[in-house]
TORVEXVEX-78746 format. One record per residue (C-alpha): residue in one letter; residue number from 1; x, y, z. Coordinates in steps of 0.1 Angstrom, whole numbers, plus 5000, padded with zeros to 4 digits. Each point is the difference from the previous one (the first is absolute). Layout:
<rs>
A;NUM;X;Y;Z
...
</rs>
This chain:
<rs>
M;1;5000;5000;5000
R;2;5014;5034;4990
H;3;5009;5022;5030
M;4;4979;5032;5001
A;5;5013;5033;5015
L;6;4997;5037;4998
T;7;5034;5016;4992
I;8;5010;5035;5010
D;9;5032;5013;4982
I;10;5018;5024;5024
T;11;5029;5008;4976
G;12;5011;5035;5007
L;13;4979;5004;5032
A;14;5017;5023;5024
P;15;5001;4987;5036
Q;16;4981;5031;5013
R;17;4972;4993;4975
L;18;4991;4968;5018
T;19;4974;5007;5027
I;20;4988;4977;5028
A;21;4973;5017;5020
P;22;4965;4994;5014
S;23;4970;5015;4982
P;24;4967;5006;5018
L;25;4981;4999;4966
A;26;5015;4967;4991
E;27;4992;4985;5034
L;28;4964;5012;4998
A;29;4997;4984;4965
A;30;5014;4968;5015
M;31;4974;5001;5028
L;32;4973;5005;4975
H;33;5013;4972;4978
V;34;4998;4974;5028
R;35;4967;5016;5012
A;36;5014;5006;5034
P;37;4978;5030;5009
Q;38;4967;4985;4991
T;39;4992;4988;5035
R;40;5007;5034;5015
V;41;4980;5023;4978
S;42;4964;5009;4998
A;43;4978;4982;4975
A;44;4995;5033;4981
F;45;5037;5006;4996
A;46;5007;4963;4990
D;47;4974;5005;4973
R;48;5018;5032;4988
L;49;5033;4981;4998
L;50;4984;4978;4973
D;51;4999;5030;4976
A;52;5038;4999;4994
E;53;5008;4965;5012
F;54;5014;4990;4966
L;55;5029;5023;5007
W;56;5013;4977;5027
R;57;4981;4967;4999
S;58;5017;4975;4977
S;59;5029;5023;4990
R;60;5008;5036;5011
A;61;5001;5032;4980
D;62;5036;5011;4995
F;63;4995;5034;5016
L;64;4991;4982;5033
L;65;5037;4991;5003
P;66;5019;5033;5000
A;67;5035;5002;4987
D;68;5008;5028;5024
P;69;4984;4991;5033
R;70;4989;5028;5022
P;71;4995;5000;5038
T;72;4963;5006;4999
L;73;4970;4987;4980
E;74;4989;5035;4991
A;75;5034;5009;4985
E;76;4999;4968;4979
L;77;4965;5008;4988
D;78;5012;5035;4990
R;79;5026;4984;4979
I;80;4974;4979;4982
D;81;4980;5031;4993
Q;82;5030;5013;4979
L;83;4998;4971;4976
P;84;4985;5008;4965
D;85;4966;4986;4994
G;86;5012;4976;4974
V;87;5027;4985;5022
Y;88;4976;4997;5029
V;89;4972;4983;4980
A;90;5025;4976;4983
S;91;5015;4991;5034
A;92;4965;4993;5014
L;93;4989;4980;4971
V;94;5030;4976;5002
T;95;4981;4983;5028
T;96;4968;4997;4978
C;97;5020;4985;4971
G;98;5013;4971;5021
S;99;5036;4990;4998
S;100;5009;5019;4969
R;101;5018;5033;5007
L;102;4986;5029;4980
S;103;5020;5021;4978
F;104;4983;5034;5003
G;105;4972;5005;4975
A;106;4993;4963;4995
P;107;4980;4977;4996
A;108;4972;5013;4978
P;109;4969;5015;5019
D;110;4977;4971;4989
R;111;5025;4975;5014
L;112;5002;5020;5032
V;113;4962;4999;5004
E;114;5000;4962;4995
L;115;5028;4996;5026
M;116;4983;5023;5025
A;117;4967;4981;4997
A;118;5016;4969;5013
R;119;5006;5017;5033
G;120;4963;5005;5007
P;121;4976;5029;4993
R;122;5009;5022;5028
Q;123;5037;5000;4994
A;124;4995;5001;4962
A;125;4979;5032;5005
F;126;5027;5016;5021
A;127;5027;4991;4975
A;128;4979;5014;4972
R;129;4997;5032;5020
L;130;5039;5001;5002
L;131;4999;5002;4962
S;132;4972;5025;4996
D;133;5006;5022;5031
P;134;5036;4994;5013
S;135;5000;5031;5022
G;136;4968;4990;5018
A;137;5010;4964;5003
R;138;5034;5009;5014
A;139;4985;5023;5026
H;140;4976;4972;5010
V;141;5029;4976;5005
R;142;5020;5025;5021
R;143;4970;5006;5023
I;144;4996;4962;5005
L;145;5037;4997;5009
E;146;4999;5030;5023
D;147;4969;4985;5017
C;148;5019;4967;5004
A;149;5025;5020;5022
T;150;4972;5012;5023
E;151;4982;4967;5001
F;152;5029;4976;5007
F;153;5033;5008;4985
D;154;5013;5028;5022
A;155;4997;4978;5031
A;156;5016;4970;4982
W;157;5029;5022;4986
Q;158;5008;5012;5035
G;159;5006;4964;5011
I;160;5021;4988;4970
R;161;5019;5030;4986
T;162;5029;4996;5025
T;163;5003;4963;4990
L;164;5000;5009;4963
A;165;5026;5028;5005
A;166;5022;4978;5021
D;167;5000;4973;4973
A;168;5007;5025;4973
R;169;5030;5013;5020
H;170;5013;4965;5005
K;171;4998;4991;4963
S;172;5016;5034;4991
D;173;5029;4992;5024
L;174;5004;4965;4985
H;175;5002;5017;4966
A;176;5026;5025;5011
R;177;5021;4975;5019
H;178;4997;4968;4982
G;179;4987;5009;4966
L;180;4967;4997;4981
S;181;5000;4962;4998
A;182;4999;4997;5038
A;183;4972;5026;5003
L;184;4979;4982;4973
A;185;5006;4966;5017
A;186;4987;5015;5033
M;187;4969;5014;4983
S;188;4988;4968;4984
P;189;5014;4966;4987
A;190;4982;5009;4967
L;191;5024;5029;4994
A;192;5035;4995;4987
L;193;5028;5020;4983
H;194;5017;4987;4969
G;195;5027;5024;4989
T;196;4980;5032;4991
R;197;4966;4983;5000
I;198;4976;4995;5029
T;199;4977;4970;4995
L;200;4966;4996;5017
D;201;4988;4964;5000
K;202;4965;5006;4987
L;203;4974;4981;4979
Q;204;5008;5022;4971
N;205;5027;5008;4975
D;206;5007;5037;4996
S;207;5028;5026;5003
T;208;5005;5036;5007
T;209;5029;5025;5007
A;210;5008;5021;5030
A;211;5028;5022;4988
H;212;4984;5031;5016
G;213;4987;4985;5032
L;214;4987;4970;5019
T;215;4979;4999;5032
F;216;4995;4972;5025
V;217;4970;5004;5024
P;218;4995;4977;5031
T;219;4965;4987;5009
V;220;4985;4983;5030
F;221;4967;4993;4984
G;222;5014;4988;4967
H;223;5015;4967;5013
P;224;5009;4978;4983
H;225;4996;5018;4966
L;226;5028;5017;4981
L;227;4984;5028;4979
A;228;5016;5020;4972
V;229;4991;5031;4980
Y;230;5018;5001;4966
A;231;4977;5015;4974
P;232;5017;5019;4971
S;233;5013;5034;5011
W;234;4994;4991;5036
Q;235;5028;4998;5025
P;236;5001;4964;5013
V;237;4987;4995;5036
V;238;5002;4967;5019
Q;239;4979;4994;5031
Y;240;5015;4973;5021
P;241;4985;4983;5031
I;242;5015;5003;5035
T;243;5004;4965;5014
P;244;4974;4995;5027
A;245;5013;4997;5035
P;246;4999;4966;5017
A;247;4966;4991;5014
A;248;4995;5010;5036
A;249;5004;4973;5027
P;250;4968;4984;5013
G;251;5003;5018;5034
L;252;5002;5034;4983
V;253;4970;4992;4977
R;254;4980;4991;5031
R;255;5009;5032;5018
R;256;4990;5020;4969
L;257;4967;4983;4997
D;258;4994;5005;5038
A;259;5009;5037;4996
F;260;4974;5005;4972
A;261;4973;4980;5020
H;262;4994;5027;5025
P;263;4974;5026;4987
V;264;5018;5030;5014
R;265;5033;4990;4985
L;266;4982;4994;4967
Q;267;4987;5035;5002
L;268;5035;5013;5007
C;269;5013;4982;4970
R;270;4974;5014;4977
S;271;5010;5035;5011
L;272;5038;4993;4998
A;273;4996;4985;4965
R;274;4989;5034;4987
A;275;5026;5022;5016
P;276;5025;5002;5030
R;277;4983;5010;5033
T;278;5012;5009;5035
T;279;4987;4983;5031
T;280;4980;5031;5009
E;281;4984;5002;4965
L;282;4990;4963;5002
A;283;4986;5004;5035
E;284;4978;5030;4989
A;285;4988;4983;4969
L;286;4990;4968;5018
R;287;4989;5017;5032
L;288;5025;4980;5021
T;289;5026;5010;5026
A;290;5036;5004;4989
P;291;5011;4971;5022
E;292;4974;4977;4984
V;293;5012;5009;4966
S;294;5036;4995;5010
R;295;4993;4965;5012
H;296;4984;4990;4967
L;297;5029;5016;4981
A;298;5025;4980;5020
T;299;4982;4968;4989
L;300;5001;5010;4964
R;301;5037;5009;5003
A;302;5008;4967;5016
A;303;4983;4983;4970
G;304;5022;5019;4976
L;305;4971;5019;4985
L;306;5009;5035;5012
H;307;5027;5026;4992
S;308;5005;5029;5024
T;309;5020;5032;4993
R;310;5008;5026;5027
T;311;5002;5037;4989
G;312;5007;5023;5029
R;313;4974;4994;5027
Y;314;4977;4980;4978
T;315;5001;4964;4988
S;316;4980;4991;4969
H;317;4989;4964;4992
R;318;4992;4984;4966
L;319;4989;4965;4990
D;320;5026;4979;4982
L;321;4979;4993;4969
T;322;5026;4976;4985
A;323;4998;4977;5031
T;324;4963;5003;5001
A;325;4996;4992;4963
A;326;5023;4969;5005
L;327;4979;4986;5028
G;328;4977;4981;4976
T;329;5030;4984;4982
D;330;5017;4993;5034
L;331;4968;4983;5013
I;332;4998;4977;4970
A;333;5037;4991;5004
V;334;4994;4991;5037
L;335;4970;4978;4991
L;336;5019;4982;4973
R;337;5031;4993;5021
</rs>
């Protein structure tokens, strides 16, 4: 059987043009791709997400993986707004056209209509709007992504951005100290360097060049997938998964389940998942005494579910969303041991 791979030619690529950095937009797209937020949003908002679902469902629109990651989702959305309509629409419709990468301006409109219809009437209608009213459709997509931040992503990003930034720094250090081959091997066993060519072990045969820039973006929610953007005239971007941490020990899983079992602690977690709070703020919100809140916070901290940061006289607390999200996987691992 013939080996299949995507090849990125990095001949002439200056070291400073290789970027390894987290992207809030790429991580939001990864969450949407695995449908991670659907259990945490209202039914009305879940229905709104269906409007543009084809942008991230089976594949992802190229503009959802920025070549120049910014620290905030808003800044990355601003960069998308600078794309010409033709580039934006072509990038979006790559996902509608299946595995074939669009060269801008193709395929023919009648073929596009046929391909869009296969996605279902709702998404076909929205893709048709992209062609007839790109400005209105783009504004609609931006509003959906902005509302994702309010509904669930801001809270999730607070919990994972440090992990993503630390991994990007680690891979950058490997690149600087031991070379690109070592950094690629640490990102994924599906990545390798052969001379001046990077290969991605994928179920496709294709090639692109990265003489002017190449970006690697870590993801927590994208595991175990290795995703690449490489359309013509598009700077290549590779999103690689961070290897999940080992499953928690049975005793720790039990303590975390016990921590969530108490109704007051569950209310505290609901508040802390949205934003950091001080003990006084939590006491006032739940109409409890500060000592009562402190006792419950101590239980959450002992279970590894809480981060506390002291600033001057005040200590703010936030829920560890990564540990909380892993609880379901950890429980399954314990049950199957």
